[in-house]
ZAVEXLO-149516 format. One record per residue (C-alpha): residue in one letter; x, y negated, z. Coordinates in Angstrom, 3 decimals, decimal comma, always signed. Layout:
BEGIN
REC  A  X  Y  Z
...
END
This chain:
BEGIN
REC  X  +19,313  +66,636  -43,511
REC  X  +18,207  +63,219  -44,460
REC  X  +16,849  +60,407  -42,223
REC  X  +13,534  +61,276  -43,898
REC  X  +13,629  +64,683  -42,722
REC  X  +14,519  +63,841  -39,231
REC  X  +11,907  +61,277  -39,224
REC  X  +9,156  +64,036  -40,296
REC  X  +9,811  +66,174  -37,421
REC  X  +6,869  +65,427  -35,227
REC  X  +4,738  +67,573  -33,261
REC  X  +1,003  +68,143  -34,469
REC  X  -0,290  +66,458  -31,215
REC  X  +1,693  +63,214  -32,176
REC  X  -0,958  +62,381  -34,915
REC  X  -4,436  +61,490  -34,327
REC  X  -5,748  +64,707  -36,122
REC  X  -7,593  +67,915  -35,186
REC  X  -5,620  +70,600  -36,802
REC  X  -5,522  +74,247  -37,937
REC  X  -1,931  +74,114  -36,598
REC  X  -1,222  +74,422  -32,652
REC  X  -0,364  +71,302  -30,688
REC  X  +3,151  +72,375  -30,318
REC  X  +3,753  +73,013  -33,754
REC  X  +5,836  +70,782  -35,843
REC  X  +5,430  +70,446  -39,752
REC  X  +8,523  +70,013  -41,840
REC  X  +8,506  +67,648  -44,676
REC  X  +11,214  +67,341  -47,348
REC  X  +12,250  +64,066  -49,225
REC  X  +10,080  +60,928  -49,598
REC  X  +7,082  +60,740  -47,495
REC  X  +4,888  +58,049  -45,822
REC  X  +2,104  +58,035  -42,921
REC  X  -0,699  +59,575  -45,057
REC  X  +1,769  +62,731  -45,722
REC  X  +2,699  +62,901  -42,125
REC  X  -1,051  +63,160  -41,258
REC  X  -1,524  +65,736  -43,922
REC  X  +1,165  +67,966  -42,906
REC  X  +0,044  +67,779  -39,379
REC  X  -3,156  +69,436  -40,595
REC  X  -1,088  +72,261  -42,531
REC  X  -0,798  +70,949  -46,122
REC  X  +1,766  +69,437  -48,302
REC  X  +0,906  +66,648  -50,482
REC  X  +0,199  +67,623  -54,104
REC  X  -1,843  +64,596  -55,577
REC  X  -0,740  +61,056  -56,046
REC  X  -2,426  +58,835  -53,576
REC  X  -3,698  +56,110  -56,166
REC  X  -7,265  +55,686  -54,539
REC  X  -7,815  +52,686  -52,018
REC  X  -10,675  +51,968  -49,995
REC  X  -12,500  +50,200  -52,980
REC  X  -11,863  +52,633  -55,408
REC  X  -12,790  +55,648  -53,223
REC  X  -16,033  +53,743  -52,561
REC  X  -16,387  +53,434  -56,284
REC  X  -16,344  +56,984  -56,873
REC  X  -18,665  +57,905  -53,897
REC  X  -20,955  +55,106  -55,139
REC  X  -20,878  +56,225  -58,568
REC  X  -21,782  +59,695  -57,564
REC  X  -24,748  +58,297  -55,531
REC  X  -25,616  +56,704  -58,942
REC  X  -28,715  +54,850  -57,096
REC  X  -30,298  +53,739  -60,358
REC  X  -30,233  +56,849  -62,391
REC  X  -30,540  +58,889  -59,073
REC  X  -34,002  +57,334  -58,481
REC  X  -34,938  +57,405  -62,082
REC  X  -34,167  +61,042  -61,925
REC  X  -35,963  +61,760  -58,909
REC  X  -38,768  +59,582  -59,338
REC  X  -40,898  +62,794  -59,965
REC  X  -40,271  +64,090  -56,510
REC  X  -40,210  +60,692  -54,671
REC  X  -43,711  +59,855  -56,133
REC  X  -45,275  +63,053  -57,351
REC  X  -45,648  +64,510  -53,705
REC  X  -47,390  +61,600  -51,842
REC  X  -47,382  +58,792  -53,923
REC  X  -46,125  +55,292  -52,927
REC  X  -46,063  +56,141  -49,407
REC  X  -43,407  +59,094  -50,057
REC  X  -41,266  +56,303  -51,671
REC  X  -41,580  +53,726  -48,929
REC  X  -42,015  +55,413  -45,749
REC  X  -40,025  +58,392  -47,080
REC  X  -36,834  +56,615  -47,913
REC  X  -36,886  +54,606  -44,968
REC  X  -37,251  +57,579  -42,404
REC  X  -35,123  +59,914  -44,212
REC  X  -32,224  +57,379  -44,285
REC  X  -32,126  +56,828  -40,279
REC  X  -31,108  +60,198  -39,986
REC  X  -28,974  +60,430  -43,242
REC  X  -26,975  +57,724  -41,729
REC  X  -26,350  +59,772  -38,495
REC  X  -24,867  +62,567  -40,699
REC  X  -22,736  +60,122  -42,598
REC  X  -21,537  +58,655  -39,418
REC  X  -20,755  +62,276  -38,158
REC  X  -18,901  +63,150  -41,154
REC  X  -16,831  +60,122  -41,079
REC  X  -15,820  +60,862  -37,523
REC  X  -14,768  +64,351  -38,806
REC  X  -12,926  +62,846  -42,000
REC  X  -10,796  +60,708  -39,779
REC  X  -9,412  +63,292  -37,708
REC  X  -9,327  +65,660  -40,811
REC  X  -8,650  +63,966  -43,840
REC  X  -8,235  +66,723  -46,273
REC  X  -9,911  +67,580  -49,489
REC  X  -10,952  +70,777  -47,613
REC  X  -13,102  +68,291  -45,706
REC  X  -16,085  +69,945  -44,156
REC  X  -14,917  +73,610  -44,540
REC  X  -11,794  +72,702  -42,893
REC  X  -13,547  +70,964  -40,189
REC  X  -15,866  +74,158  -39,781
REC  X  -12,839  +76,518  -39,566
REC  X  -10,956  +74,395  -36,829
REC  X  -13,765  +73,402  -34,675
REC  X  -15,540  +76,884  -34,473
REC  X  -14,575  +79,351  -31,708
REC  X  -11,657  +81,275  -33,175
REC  X  -13,654  +84,365  -33,604
REC  X  -16,360  +82,619  -35,616
REC  X  -13,806  +80,008  -37,663
REC  X  -13,527  +81,984  -40,606
REC  X  -17,161  +82,783  -41,058
REC  X  -18,171  +79,303  -40,290
REC  X  -15,647  +78,085  -42,766
REC  X  -16,761  +80,714  -45,334
REC  X  -20,734  +79,435  -45,171
REC  X  -19,836  +75,972  -45,020
REC  X  -17,662  +76,112  -48,076
REC  X  -20,212  +78,374  -50,302
REC  X  -23,033  +76,187  -49,380
REC  X  -21,132  +72,907  -50,300
REC  X  -19,683  +74,336  -53,363
REC  X  -23,324  +75,425  -54,611
REC  X  -24,235  +71,543  -53,954
REC  X  -21,297  +70,261  -55,420
REC  X  -21,359  +72,686  -58,626
REC  X  -24,967  +71,842  -59,442
REC  X  -24,591  +68,067  -59,019
REC  X  -23,206  +67,226  -62,311
REC  X  -25,524  +69,502  -64,306
REC  X  -28,575  +67,805  -62,565
REC  X  -27,323  +64,573  -63,144
REC  X  -26,667  +65,432  -66,971
REC  X  -30,048  +67,159  -67,260
REC  X  -31,687  +64,054  -66,256
REC  X  -29,424  +62,080  -68,530
REC  X  -30,020  +64,272  -71,432
REC  X  -33,855  +63,882  -70,665
REC  X  -33,831  +60,011  -70,591
REC  X  -31,749  +59,821  -73,656
REC  X  -34,343  +61,893  -75,714
REC  X  -37,273  +59,879  -73,815
REC  X  -35,675  +56,857  -75,246
REC  X  -35,779  +58,371  -78,799
REC  X  -39,827  +59,518  -78,214
REC  X  -40,169  +55,699  -77,320
REC  X  -39,042  +54,478  -80,739
REC  X  -40,343  +57,487  -82,601
REC  X  -43,979  +58,137  -81,438
REC  X  -44,306  +61,421  -83,421
REC  X  -41,198  +63,024  -81,756
REC  X  -41,202  +64,968  -78,611
REC  X  -37,887  +66,448  -76,798
REC  X  -37,761  +70,236  -77,269
REC  X  -35,933  +72,162  -74,157
REC  X  -33,031  +73,518  -76,582
REC  X  -32,244  +69,892  -77,545
REC  X  -32,224  +68,778  -73,824
REC  X  -29,880  +71,850  -72,858
REC  X  -27,500  +71,149  -75,795
REC  X  -27,019  +67,519  -75,159
REC  X  -26,667  +68,335  -71,450
REC  X  -23,691  +70,758  -72,244
REC  X  -22,282  +68,148  -74,548
REC  X  -22,485  +65,769  -71,700
REC  X  -21,105  +68,298  -69,422
REC  X  -18,048  +68,657  -71,770
REC  X  -17,412  +65,116  -72,021
REC  X  -17,509  +64,604  -68,192
REC  X  -14,929  +67,717  -68,028
REC  X  -12,519  +66,121  -70,394
REC  X  -12,392  +62,814  -68,470
REC  X  -11,918  +64,511  -65,258
REC  X  -8,961  +66,443  -66,519
REC  X  -7,253  +63,222  -66,982
REC  X  -4,506  +61,560  -64,681
REC  X  -5,811  +60,292  -61,158
REC  X  -4,901  +56,640  -62,016
REC  X  -7,013  +56,850  -65,332
REC  X  -9,851  +58,576  -63,324
REC  X  -9,712  +56,126  -60,737
REC  X  -9,895  +53,212  -62,874
REC  X  -12,849  +54,517  -64,923
REC  X  -14,886  +55,300  -61,870
REC  X  -14,109  +51,638  -60,479
REC  X  -15,593  +50,254  -63,871
REC  X  -18,447  +52,824  -63,974
REC  X  -19,279  +51,926  -60,330
REC  X  -19,060  +48,090  -61,028
REC  X  -21,430  +48,511  -64,107
REC  X  -23,680  +50,918  -61,948
REC  X  -24,014  +47,869  -59,330
REC  X  -24,510  +45,262  -62,348
REC  X  -27,271  +47,381  -64,123
REC  X  -28,831  +48,181  -60,901
REC  X  -29,350  +44,331  -60,027
REC  X  -30,551  +43,601  -63,643
REC  X  -33,107  +46,220  -63,698
REC  X  -34,046  +45,139  -60,102
REC  X  -34,484  +41,531  -61,245
REC  X  -36,148  +42,234  -64,607
REC  X  -38,839  +44,847  -62,782
REC  X  -39,873  +42,180  -60,298
REC  X  -39,883  +39,312  -62,714
REC  X  -42,024  +41,277  -65,160
REC  X  -45,387  +39,801  -66,435
REC  X  -46,682  +42,901  -68,194
REC  X  -49,038  +43,621  -65,220
REC  X  -50,859  +40,015  -65,831
REC  X  -51,696  +41,076  -69,461
REC  X  -53,413  +44,156  -68,340
REC  X  -55,674  +42,183  -65,793
REC  X  -53,734  +43,235  -62,756
REC  X  -52,230  +41,389  -59,865
REC  X  -48,405  +40,531  -60,189
REC  X  -47,772  +43,314  -57,453
REC  X  -49,844  +45,964  -55,730
REC  X  -51,487  +45,448  -52,439
REC  X  -49,287  +46,319  -49,579
REC  X  -51,879  +48,509  -47,804
REC  X  -52,100  +50,666  -51,106
REC  X  -48,377  +50,860  -51,508
REC  X  -47,926  +51,836  -47,595
REC  X  -51,212  +53,821  -46,873
REC  X  -52,718  +55,115  -50,255
REC  X  -51,653  +58,700  -50,631
REC  X  -51,396  +60,687  -54,033
REC  X  -52,656  +64,054  -53,864
REC  X  -49,663  +65,752  -55,115
REC  X  -49,585  +68,857  -52,844
REC  X  -51,741  +71,030  -51,020
REC  X  -50,307  +70,161  -47,845
REC  X  -51,406  +67,479  -45,091
REC  X  -50,373  +63,906  -45,966
REC  X  -47,630  +64,276  -43,487
REC  X  -45,966  +67,185  -44,788
REC  X  -46,250  +65,699  -48,407
REC  X  -44,221  +62,609  -46,935
REC  X  -41,537  +65,201  -45,660
REC  X  -41,467  +66,819  -49,160
REC  X  -40,868  +63,602  -50,724
REC  X  -37,495  +63,394  -48,616
REC  X  -35,808  +65,737  -51,298
REC  X  -35,569  +62,273  -53,716
REC  X  -33,686  +60,780  -50,981
REC  X  -31,637  +63,639  -49,801
REC  X  -30,501  +64,185  -53,322
REC  X  -29,699  +60,750  -54,087
REC  X  -27,799  +60,130  -51,002
REC  X  -26,001  +63,593  -51,113
REC  X  -22,822  +62,146  -52,846
REC  X  -21,249  +60,132  -49,796
REC  X  -19,028  +63,199  -48,892
REC  X  -17,068  +62,417  -51,824
REC  X  -14,561  +60,142  -49,862
REC  X  -13,846  +63,046  -47,808
REC  X  -13,032  +65,348  -50,629
REC  X  -10,651  +62,381  -52,068
REC  X  -8,836  +61,795  -48,833
REC  X  -5,707  +63,408  -50,373
REC  X  -5,688  +60,883  -53,318
REC  X  -6,210  +58,102  -51,095
REC  X  -4,069  +55,533  -49,059
REC  X  -4,528  +55,159  -45,359
REC  X  -6,947  +58,065  -45,746
REC  X  -7,709  +58,545  -41,914
REC  X  -9,190  +54,956  -41,838
REC  X  -10,406  +54,315  -45,486
REC  X  -12,061  +57,516  -46,380
REC  X  -14,349  +57,390  -43,106
REC  X  -15,066  +53,656  -44,051
REC  X  -16,085  +54,704  -47,618
REC  X  -18,406  +57,249  -46,260
REC  X  -20,378  +55,039  -44,039
REC  X  -20,226  +52,058  -46,564
REC  X  -21,679  +54,383  -49,301
REC  X  -24,357  +55,638  -47,052
REC  X  -25,203  +52,229  -45,588
REC  X  -24,987  +50,048  -48,658
REC  X  -26,455  +52,809  -50,959
REC  X  -29,388  +53,413  -48,406
REC  X  -30,445  +49,836  -48,257
REC  X  -30,183  +49,177  -51,890
REC  X  -31,829  +52,455  -52,709
REC  X  -34,750  +51,516  -50,528
REC  X  -35,173  +47,960  -52,119
REC  X  -35,272  +49,753  -55,837
REC  X  -37,832  +52,046  -54,337
REC  X  -40,005  +49,416  -53,039
REC  X  -39,849  +47,399  -56,218
REC  X  -41,192  +50,429  -58,165
REC  X  -43,861  +51,060  -55,765
REC  X  -45,251  +47,335  -55,951
REC  X  -45,343  +47,395  -59,704
REC  X  -46,320  +50,867  -60,851
REC  X  -49,577  +50,817  -62,537
REC  X  -50,518  +54,300  -62,924
REC  X  -49,259  +57,113  -61,176
REC  X  -50,797  +59,886  -62,974
REC  X  -49,649  +58,572  -66,420
REC  X  -46,117  +57,965  -65,492
REC  X  -45,944  +61,817  -63,819
REC  X  -47,496  +63,370  -66,807
REC  X  -46,092  +61,686  -69,951
REC  X  -45,175  +63,628  -72,882
REC  X  -41,713  +62,385  -72,653
REC  X  -41,135  +64,333  -69,184
REC  X  -39,554  +61,230  -68,123
REC  X  -41,621  +59,284  -65,369
REC  X  -39,238  +56,529  -65,209
REC  X  -39,372  +55,997  -68,900
REC  X  -43,266  +55,951  -68,665
REC  X  -43,063  +53,649  -65,598
REC  X  -40,908  +51,205  -67,375
REC  X  -43,444  +50,996  -70,444
REC  X  -46,236  +50,256  -67,950
REC  X  -44,597  +47,217  -66,536
REC  X  -42,239  +45,860  -69,309
REC  X  -42,481  +45,425  -73,216
REC  X  -41,090  +48,315  -75,360
REC  X  -37,874  +46,207  -76,150
REC  X  -37,404  +45,657  -72,594
REC  X  -38,128  +48,919  -71,310
REC  X  -35,723  +50,227  -73,727
REC  X  -32,832  +47,886  -72,491
REC  X  -33,423  +48,851  -68,774
REC  X  -33,683  +52,710  -69,893
REC  X  -30,178  +52,137  -71,729
REC  X  -28,515  +50,469  -68,782
REC  X  -29,982  +53,504  -66,498
REC  X  -28,566  +55,897  -69,297
REC  X  -24,879  +54,192  -68,991
REC  X  -24,876  +54,187  -65,326
REC  X  -25,773  +57,941  -65,366
REC  X  -23,248  +58,752  -67,346
REC  X  -20,772  +57,184  -64,889
REC  X  -22,370  +59,057  -62,110
REC  X  -22,277  +62,445  -63,674
REC  X  -18,666  +61,863  -64,130
REC  X  -18,125  +61,081  -60,689
REC  X  -19,984  +64,313  -59,572
REC  X  -17,583  +65,959  -61,944
REC  X  -14,358  +64,650  -60,181
REC  X  -15,723  +65,335  -56,496
REC  X  -16,780  +68,866  -57,449
REC  X  -13,346  +69,769  -58,879
REC  X  -11,754  +68,651  -55,788
REC  X  -13,825  +70,635  -53,624
REC  X  -13,338  +73,795  -55,877
REC  X  -9,250  +73,255  -55,730
REC  X  -9,566  +72,795  -52,036
REC  X  -11,635  +76,226  -51,348
REC  X  -9,586  +78,086  -54,141
REC  X  -6,336  +76,847  -52,427
REC  X  -7,584  +78,903  -49,331
REC  X  -8,744  +81,662  -51,434
REC  X  -12,234  +81,323  -51,113
REC  X  -13,518  +81,841  -54,566
REC  X  -12,771  +84,731  -56,926
REC  X  -9,533  +84,263  -58,937
REC  X  -8,567  +81,549  -56,534
REC  X  -5,241  +81,066  -57,745
REC  X  -5,967  +79,961  -61,148
REC  X  -8,578  +77,322  -59,817
REC  X  -6,142  +76,145  -57,252
REC  X  -3,428  +75,360  -60,046
REC  X  -2,673  +71,709  -60,379
REC  X  -1,914  +70,687  -64,000
REC  X  +1,937  +69,491  -63,994
REC  X  +1,270  +66,898  -66,628
REC  X  -2,067  +65,063  -65,240
REC  X  -1,489  +66,134  -61,413
REC  X  -5,212  +67,127  -61,377
REC  X  -7,109  +70,270  -60,697
REC  X  -7,940  +70,805  -64,563
REC  X  -8,724  +74,685  -64,154
REC  X  -11,043  +73,957  -61,285
REC  X  -12,859  +71,082  -63,581
REC  X  -13,562  +73,477  -66,454
REC  X  -14,654  +76,286  -64,188
REC  X  -17,173  +73,698  -62,695
REC  X  -18,119  +72,808  -66,339
REC  X  -18,616  +76,373  -67,221
REC  X  -20,821  +76,948  -64,118
REC  X  -22,920  +73,900  -64,536
REC  X  -23,740  +74,578  -67,969
REC  X  -24,904  +78,083  -67,040
REC  X  -27,215  +76,859  -64,467
REC  X  -29,050  +74,201  -66,936
REC  X  -30,311  +77,478  -68,468
REC  X  -32,797  +77,507  -65,837
REC  X  -34,429  +74,991  -68,080
REC  X  -35,780  +77,730  -70,233
REC  X  -37,681  +79,189  -67,258
REC  X  -39,796  +76,155  -66,830
REC  X  -40,132  +72,737  -64,930
REC  X  -40,290  +74,475  -61,404
REC  X  -37,170  +76,398  -62,261
REC  X  -34,972  +73,399  -63,507
REC  X  -36,074  +71,561  -60,574
REC  X  -34,426  +73,751  -58,241
REC  X  -31,074  +72,532  -59,298
REC  X  -32,116  +69,137  -57,512
REC  X  -33,238  +71,210  -54,320
REC  X  -29,674  +73,212  -54,603
REC  X  -28,020  +70,028  -54,526
REC  X  -29,911  +68,598  -51,532
REC  X  -30,073  +71,588  -49,330
REC  X  -26,835  +72,951  -50,075
REC  X  -24,849  +69,804  -49,293
REC  X  -26,694  +68,717  -46,392
REC  X  -26,354  +72,303  -44,550
REC  X  -22,799  +71,853  -45,255
REC  X  -22,606  +68,629  -44,092
REC  X  -24,374  +69,461  -40,697
REC  X  -22,438  +72,647  -39,821
REC  X  -19,241  +71,366  -38,515
REC  X  -21,040  +68,349  -37,196
REC  X  -23,321  +70,678  -35,121
REC  X  -20,163  +72,781  -33,913
REC  X  -18,398  +69,336  -32,878
REC  X  -21,435  +68,606  -30,829
REC  X  -22,243  +71,805  -29,274
REC  X  -19,420  +74,072  -29,064
REC  X  -16,082  +71,964  -29,067
REC  X  -15,803  +69,529  -26,193
REC  X  -12,580  +68,374  -25,598
REC  X  -10,810  +70,310  -28,459
REC  X  -11,534  +67,628  -30,608
REC  X  -9,199  +65,200  -31,056
REC  X  -10,653  +62,114  -32,890
REC  X  -9,005  +59,907  -35,441
REC  X  -8,488  +56,209  -35,561
REC  X  -12,101  +55,859  -36,723
REC  X  -14,640  +57,559  -34,098
REC  X  -17,810  +56,954  -32,600
REC  X  -16,820  +57,132  -29,049
REC  X  -19,687  +57,839  -26,523
REC  X  -22,300  +57,824  -29,402
REC  X  -20,856  +61,014  -30,837
REC  X  -23,044  +63,498  -29,341
REC  X  -26,525  +61,656  -29,532
REC  X  -25,392  +61,315  -33,360
REC  X  -24,817  +64,940  -33,421
REC  X  -28,023  +66,066  -31,872
REC  X  -29,930  +63,871  -34,318
REC  X  -28,184  +65,164  -37,377
REC  X  -28,482  +68,921  -36,521
REC  X  -31,677  +68,589  -35,651
REC  X  -32,805  +66,771  -38,796
REC  X  -31,207  +69,131  -41,215
REC  X  -32,525  +71,957  -39,319
REC  X  -36,425  +70,773  -39,597
REC  X  -35,813  +69,815  -43,145
REC  X  -34,603  +73,195  -44,551
REC  X  -37,948  +74,924  -44,602
REC  X  -39,758  +71,805  -45,912
REC  X  -37,368  +71,713  -48,968
REC  X  -38,140  +75,015  -49,821
REC  X  -42,136  +74,598  -49,851
REC  X  -44,222  +74,738  -53,144
REC  X  -46,330  +71,800  -53,849
REC  X  -49,227  +73,987  -54,361
REC  X  -50,601  +77,126  -52,090
REC  X  -53,002  +80,020  -51,916
REC  X  -54,800  +81,246  -55,295
REC  X  -53,122  +78,060  -56,920
REC  X  -49,599  +79,415  -56,436
REC  X  -47,991  +81,393  -59,364
REC  X  -44,372  +81,786  -60,859
REC  X  -44,674  +78,307  -62,410
REC  X  -45,764  +76,538  -59,103
REC  X  -43,208  +78,372  -56,958
REC  X  -40,220  +76,378  -55,277
REC  X  -37,277  +78,156  -56,646
REC  X  -34,835  +76,515  -53,858
REC  X  -34,925  +79,646  -51,591
REC  X  -33,782  +81,984  -54,619
REC  X  -31,453  +79,509  -56,486
REC  X  -29,468  +78,827  -52,955
REC  X  -30,446  +81,408  -50,496
REC  X  -29,647  +84,334  -52,808
REC  X  -26,005  +83,276  -53,432
REC  X  -25,622  +82,231  -49,971
REC  X  -26,933  +85,792  -49,211
REC  X  -24,363  +87,300  -51,304
REC  X  -21,612  +85,150  -49,884
REC  X  -22,495  +86,252  -46,329
REC  X  -22,671  +90,027  -47,329
REC  X  -19,494  +89,822  -49,127
REC  X  -17,876  +88,377  -46,240
REC  X  -19,006  +90,883  -43,703
REC  X  -18,359  +93,765  -46,067
REC  X  -15,038  +92,860  -47,320
REC  X  -13,779  +88,894  -46,904
REC  X  -13,499  +89,250  -43,211
REC  X  -10,558  +91,503  -43,770
REC  X  -8,496  +88,777  -45,517
REC  X  -10,371  +85,453  -45,094
REC  X  -8,935  +83,748  -41,868
REC  X  -9,780  +80,261  -42,845
REC  X  -7,715  +77,404  -44,097
REC  X  -4,127  +78,775  -45,520
REC  X  -1,505  +76,200  -44,570
REC  X  +1,215  +75,569  -47,283
REC  X  +3,673  +73,717  -45,505
REC  X  +6,720  +74,829  -43,494
REC  X  +6,376  +74,350  -39,770
REC  X  +8,243  +75,043  -36,530
REC  X  +6,890  +76,038  -33,115
REC  X  +8,344  +74,272  -30,194
REC  X  +8,238  +75,533  -26,621
REC  X  +8,301  +72,666  -23,979
REC  X  +9,904  +75,029  -21,441
REC  X  +12,783  +76,440  -22,745
REC  X  +12,518  +74,400  -25,997
REC  X  +13,260  +77,007  -28,487
REC  X  +11,755  +76,571  -31,961
REC  X  +11,261  +78,794  -35,195
REC  X  +10,770  +78,007  -38,624
REC  X  +7,964  +79,959  -40,317
REC  X  +8,198  +80,502  -44,042
REC  X  +6,700  +82,895  -46,423
REC  X  +5,082  +84,526  -43,870
REC  X  +7,920  +85,419  -41,815
REC  X  +9,396  +83,855  -38,297
REC  X  +13,052  +83,381  -38,078
REC  X  +14,690  +82,194  -34,689
REC  X  +17,025  +79,143  -34,785
REC  X  +18,136  +78,381  -31,613
REC  X  +17,653  +76,441  -28,452
REC  X  +17,358  +72,781  -27,923
REC  X  +17,286  +70,505  -24,748
REC  X  +13,731  +69,362  -24,638
REC  X  +14,915  +65,859  -24,238
REC  X  +16,667  +65,906  -27,609
REC  X  +15,153  +65,408  -31,048
REC  X  +14,373  +68,503  -32,736
REC  X  +16,498  +69,211  -35,867
REC  X  +16,908  +72,554  -37,720
REC  X  +20,316  +73,695  -37,782
REC  X  +19,796  +75,944  -40,816
REC  X  +18,612  +74,016  -44,059
REC  X  +18,322  +77,232  -45,928
REC  X  +15,581  +78,385  -43,209
REC  X  +13,166  +75,427  -44,306
REC  X  +11,360  +77,379  -46,926
REC  X  +7,867  +76,858  -48,366
REC  X  +5,003  +78,841  -46,625
END
């Protein structure tokens, strides 16, 4: 046995983790390994990826997934359309306070459980043993639905913006649904190809893309504020503050307060990408510190900059009705034409499109890691195919292409009307935030001292932040399912399809669990050899391939070293 193997024989409770393994179990690592591998082993998994993401590159992926400029552009219809400018300024400010609580609660979990299974793993470990598998199942499926619809929703908006740019230069051209669909599918395939590349290339691509995203955001922000097109229309440089903060647009049949809450969907969807560092933690060095920091950085920096961009739009928009009802179908493109000259507007729209491409690719990468981790534990049908890691690229290529296919199918909602395709934004928002909150709620209300915090933790503020996070999500679930119209005005076209597109798959998943999956799904499946050590008499066993073989007894004061090399088989 090598020195490395001896050094790896640490009890789970010697690592700062909350694990599916018992405290007295000892994971066994072979060959070269480092501190990150030791932490992951204590969680029950062997390292399968190269750790080529740093704090910066991990932040870049999650910031690219946020894609503030293309995200705000894509969701302007919702942020502006429900309540007008008050929905943008008040809505973003209020929602971000609670979203930051969720991000901090998630970061604390990530530090204690830095695995790509992330939220799903945390739910399984933290829930009472009887309910752990069910909690993990619901968390996993809700998060997967949110993740798998992220890239198609981004690429749908990206395709619409590209065609809107074409309609600006060709006034007689009006984008058709089939053109938007085909362009979206093309973008999905390109992103899948990039996401199938080796980790180093993906990390570099996202670092470049995120840097461009930041630069484009700054450029567009400055150009919007510096524009003088409003003056040529006989308007003041900026809208009056009383109008921006208090003049509501009648975009719904609900009271103003409810309309503000409905506008939260734009913020929630935009900010739903900060969990990416959790899912990339198995590819990140110093993961139990770098990954939670990246989560908090993404949410905090993204929230502040996003609010500033919304303020800039709110203070400069000329005609809300015209922007929302433009024939191009893209309120952001119509808004740019209101405040900028045509060439400048096209330049800003082009920057937004390129930034959106980077965002879509980041969404594809993050979703593929989620699919891989859930498949590794048998959550999805035909899991063994999706849990395969390509031996050449060392990335989950099969998971990438499964997500690409499902995403392309989801974009078919486009042909059912605007309300139907809009549901993919709501699915991403509600699916992600339900998954974010389940383990935080369990951690807050049911765990107590069983939770062992990692090196990044909230200390005495953990409970308060957990309560705020859970309350906000429970309150927002029905709000996100409300249609904008009521009574006689409500028809199939005006219906909010979120409850069907998210609720129906979740209901099927729950039924599947209680009918069949509960018989075989027991939560995370460890894939590393491990030993059980009894402190009283110090016998230990090595588990492998589902069997337990006794090896011997040791003095509890001596290091635990296996005496049979051939017993160290993989689980």
